[in-house]
N, C-alpha and C positions, 0 to 999 in steps of 0.2 A: 358099409363095402372100404377098405382100406389101400391107398394108394402103393403102399409100402407091398402090397402082395405080389405087385409088378414089376419090382426090381430088375434090374439083367439080373438074369436074362428072359426071365418068366414074362416078362412085360413084349420081348421079342418073338418070342415064342406065340404069344395070342396074335400078333399082327402075321405073323407068318402062315397060321391058320386062317385067320380071316383074310387073307390074298388070297389062298386057295378054292375059296368057297367054300369052307367049312360053317355049316347054318348054326352049328352051337356057338361057334366061335363070333360068328358075328353077335349074336343075342348075348354074349358075354361082353364083347366091346361095345355092344349099346347102354347094356348097364353102368360101363364104366365110364363111358360120356353121357350119360343121362344123369349120373353123379358130379360128373366134374361142371357138367354145366349151370348147376343148381348150386355150386358152390362148396361142394363137400369136400375137396383138396385143397381148400385157399390155403389152409397151413402149411402143408406140403409144401408150398411154391415158394414160401417163405425161407426153405432149408437151403444154401447155397451150397457151391459146390466147398469142400473142405482146402484149405488153401495148402496144405501140404502135398501133394498129390496132383498128378498131372491129370488133366481137364481133361474134357470133349465135350462136342459143340455141334450145334446143327442147324439150319435154314429147313423150317419143318413145314412152312404154311402152305405149301402143294401138299402133302400128304394129309396133314390136316384136313384140306380141302376136301380130297381123296375120300377119306372116312366119313366125313358130316354129310358127302353126295349118296353116300353107299348108305347111311344109317338113316338119314332124317330126310332125303332127296335136295338139301339143301344147296341152291346154284351158286353161281360163282361171285356175281353180283352182290348178292342178297349177303354172302358168307364176308365178302370183306368189306362191307361198307353197312350193315345195320345193327351188327351187336357189339358193341366190342368187348363186354366180359364174356359173352359167348364166344369170340374170334381167342380171345388173351386165354381163357381156360384151354380151350380145345386145343392151341399149339403148345400151352407148360405140359399136358396132358400127354402129348404124342412122346413131347421130349424126354416125359419121366417112364415114358412105355419103352423108347427107346434106349433106355438104358444112358442118357445124355445127363452129366453131371453138373455143368454150365449151362445158366439158360441163355436162349439169344432170340429174342422179338424183330420178326422180320414180315416182309409183306411183298406184293409184285411192285415194287420200289420204281424200275423204269415204266411200268402201265401208270402209277400214280402220279408220278413225276410230270410226267408230259399231258395228261389228265389234266390236270391242275390247269393248262393253259389253254385247253379247249379242244385238244387234239382229238379227230377221231376214232374212238375204240372199239376194241371187239371182245366181248365178254363169252367168251365159250361155257356149257352148262358146270364142267367138272374139271375145268382147268384155268391157269391163273389168263388174264387178262393181258393185251397186248394192244398197243397203236397199229393201227390199221395201215398196213404199207400204201397201199392204193391211194388215199388221201391223206398227205402229206399237208400238215397246218400252215406252213410259211413256205415261201418259196424264194431266188436272192432278188426278187422286185421288192418282196414286201415283210421280209424277215426282220428288219430295224422299227417296224410299226410293233414290235411285240410290246407290252405292257406288262408293269409287275400286275399280275392277281390279287384278290382278296385272299389272306390266308386266315381270315374266322372263321369262314366255310367253304364247303364240300370235302373234297379230297384232303388240305389241310386240317380241317376240324376233325376230319376222319383219322388220319394219325395223331394229332393229339389225344384222343381220348382214347386211343390203343396205349399211347404211350403214357397219361396216367391209369389206366387199369393196371398196366403194367409195371409200374412203379406202386402201387398200391398192393399188388398181393406178394411181390417180390423183393422190394425196397432196390432193385437197381436203378442206376441212375437212368435215364431216358435216353434211349438214341435215335435219332432221327436219320432215318435211309432217305437218301435221293441222288437222282442222279448226277453226277458230273459234267462239266459244259459240254465237253464232245461226244458223250452218248445222249443227253437230252438233245443236242442240235439233230443226233442222227436219226431219231427219234421222230421227230417234228419237221424235218426236212428231208428224210429222207436220206438210208445208207449210202447208195447209190451218187445223187449228186452233189452229198457230202465228200464221198471219197472222191468224186471228178473234181472238185473244186480242191480238195488237199496236193492232187496234183499239178494243178492246172490255173492255179490265185487262190494260193496260201494264206495271203495277205488278208481275203475276205472271211477266209475260215477263221483267225486269230480275232477277227474284229468281229464276226459273230459269235465266237464264245465268251467274247469280252461282252456283248452287250448282252448274253442270256445268263452272264455271272451278275452284272449291275442291274438288270431290271428283275430277275426271278431269282436267283439262288443266295446271294449275298442277303439282300432283305428276307427269303423265306428263314435263311440259316440267322439272323438276327429275331426275327419271330419264335424261333424256335429257342433261343436263348433268356427271351424275354419272358416264355412262358415256362421254362424249366432253365432256369439259374444254374443248375447242376447238372445238365444236357452235356450230349456228346452229338456231332454230324457224322455219318458214313456216308462217304461221297462213293458209288459206284459207277466204274467207267468201262466195261467189257470191249466195246466199240471203240476205244481210244487206244487202246491197247498195243502194245508192241507187236504182237502176233497179228494183226489185224491191219494197223497202218504202217509198223517198219519203228524201231525206237528214234529213230530220230524224227521222224514226227509225232511220237510220242510226247518226246522230250520241248520239242519247240510250239508245239501245239495244243495237246491234252493236259499235261501236267506244268507248262506252262500257263496256262489259264489260272488253273488251281492255285500256283507260286504266287499269282496277282492279288488273291483274295486277301484281305485282310495284311496286306504288305508283306506277306509269306509266315506271318508271325500263326495264321490258320486259328486264330480265336487259343492261344496258350497249347496249340495242339489238339484242341479238342475237336477239331475238326480234320477227318483223316481220308485219304481214298487208298484202301488197301488190295483192290484188284486188280490191280495190273497183271495181265498173264501173258506170258509168252516169251518171258526172259533170254530162251536158247537162241531167240532168233539174232540176239546180240554176239551171237560166237559162230552163229554161220556166215560163210560168205555169200553174200549176197546176189554176187553172180561170178561168172568169168568171161573176160573178153580175148578175145585171139585177134595177134597185134597179123594182117594181112601182110607187111613188109615185111618180119621176121619171122614169123611163124610160130611167135612166144603164145603161152597162155598167161594173162596177167587178171592175178587176183583181185577183186577188189571187196575189200570189207567194209562190216557196217563203222560210219562216223559215231557212234555209241558203243563201246563197250559193255561187256558184263558189270564190269567195278562202277563204268559210270553210270550205265543205266539205273543200278543199287542205289546209287549216291542222290538219285535225281529221284527215284522212286519212295527214299527215305525222307525228301522234304516234305513229302507230301504224307508220311504215316510217322510221324515221330513217336509214335511213342512203343511200337513192337516190330517185329519181323515179320513178314509173310511168304513163304512161300505157297503157291497154287499148285496144284495138281498139270495145269497146264505149261507151266513155266518149263520144267521136263530136266531139272539141273540139280544135280545130286542134291540133297539135304543139308550134306556136310558143309557145304557154299553158305547156307544159311545158317547154320549153326554159328558157323565162326563168324558170319557178319554179327549174331545177335551179342555174341560175346563181346565183339569187338566196340559194339554200340552201347554195351550195357543198357539192354533192352529186352524182352520177352522172344519168343519164338512161336510163330503157329505155321501149321502144316495143313495143308488141305484135302481133302479126298475128293476129287472131281466126281458128280455124279454120274458121268458115262461110266467111272470104275466099278458101281455099285447097280448100273443099271440092268437088270434080269434081261430085256431084251437086246443089248449090245453085245452079250457076252458067249463067245462059241464054243469056248472050252471052261466050265463053269471048277472044274478041280483046276485047271491052270490058274485063273483067277483068283482062285483062295490061297493058292500057296503064294503066290507074287504080292496079293494085297498083306497077307499076314506078314511075310519075310518085310515087306514097305512098313508097315506098322511099326514091328519091333525098331526099324533103322528110326522112322520119326519121333516114336515115345523114347527112345533111346536119347535124341538129339534134344530134342527137349527136357529132359530131366536135367541133363548136363547143363544147360542153360539153365534152369531154375537152381541148381546147386550153385552154380558160378557168381551171376548177377547177380547185382542188388537189389533184391526183390524188396516192398514192403509186406511187414506182418500179414497182412491178409491176400497176398498175391494177386490183386486186381479182381479179388472174387465179384466184387461190386461192379466192377468197368465192364461196360455191355460188347467188350471187344470179340471177334469170334477165336475164342482161344481155348485150347492149346492145339489139339488135334480137332479137325473142323470139317465138317460133311455138307460140301458146298450147298447140294441142294436135293434133300430126298422127297421121294413122291411117291405113289400109288403103284410104281412097276420097279421101285428097287428093292433089289433082293436082300432080304432080311439077313440071310445067314451069313451073307456077307459082311454087313455091318457089322452083325455079333462076332467074328472073328476077329472083324479090326479092335471092336471095344475090348473083347479080351487081352488084347496086348497093353489097353489102359488099365484093366483093372489089376491084372497080374504085376504090373510095374512096381516095385517097393516106395512107401512116403519116402517125400528126402528132407533135407535139413534145408533151413530158409535162412542164407545168409543175409542177416537184416542191413538196409541200408545204414550207412552211418552219416 
């Protein structure tokens, strides 16, 4: 069996048939994964994305879990924790079947980050794990008792093993993915109690975030670089995004805590957070206030506008510019920011955009996504042709570039994925302007 036979769009066609319950497709897909798990495709995984093309990448661990559960009955905990070679090979195979040309290894990072500390977890059979919201690990009285965990065992070792195998099979530089300070706090303290403190006791929130940095995240990052001197660290902070806590709190809490690590150097930019989402809120009037005396309506604007928010986001993601679906700001803004800062551009396709259960009008969704993907790819190509790229176009760096499917799973509509990737594959190669 040759995995090349399932190059775009053939692999997507197989996944589509499997998703509909086609028995023959299930048998064929099982044969593919039987071969993958045995190592038959390992040489294929070492072929990296061409440097003179727009890349696509995706987080696929949820889709790989859905497939392995269906084919072999492998449940969530077993999938994530027991066999790093099976895990890595399954994820890389899924990427190839989708037609993804830049590989990107991910896992249930929010769950893993808080499980390290002893947070009570939930492991559904065929879905990723998550922290149990009814049993937070810490509270206001004991949160500063939290100590540095052992990074040689448990979840950290599982991640190290996954990264070793990924580097062995792909030769890409290892990427540790863990929660940023605010999101880690939200998972072990509770979203609602933390939000209440954001409003009423911001000093406590900042002290808690600094404690998590000093006791957990910085030691974990240092462990990672000891094990993988050529590594990277991707922090994720969905809960600390402008969309959830507002741009001002994102600046003074979420991003401030990261900026504080390594005196703002962030290990020469090898530590980054690229998933702050909801940029549009920086352009929205937060509220209107009517004067009782004069009957006038006074517009109250956010303290942090889009340009300032972009600046502070860039301070913790120094190697590339990211536009996520939830940002809701035209891609041209991020294209111009990338050109100004001389860095690559990444644009995200949100999981909800390709979720077959969330789409009411499929034909309209197809039309809109094709149009949007065309704009994204054109913007990415313009950036690649203009900025000072290295000859390899960062293909060994494990960033989620260029067109990034934020999360694909068993309920993703593969026909939409195909239409989006069509825009990637049809765009001409570009001429790299080498760095001087």
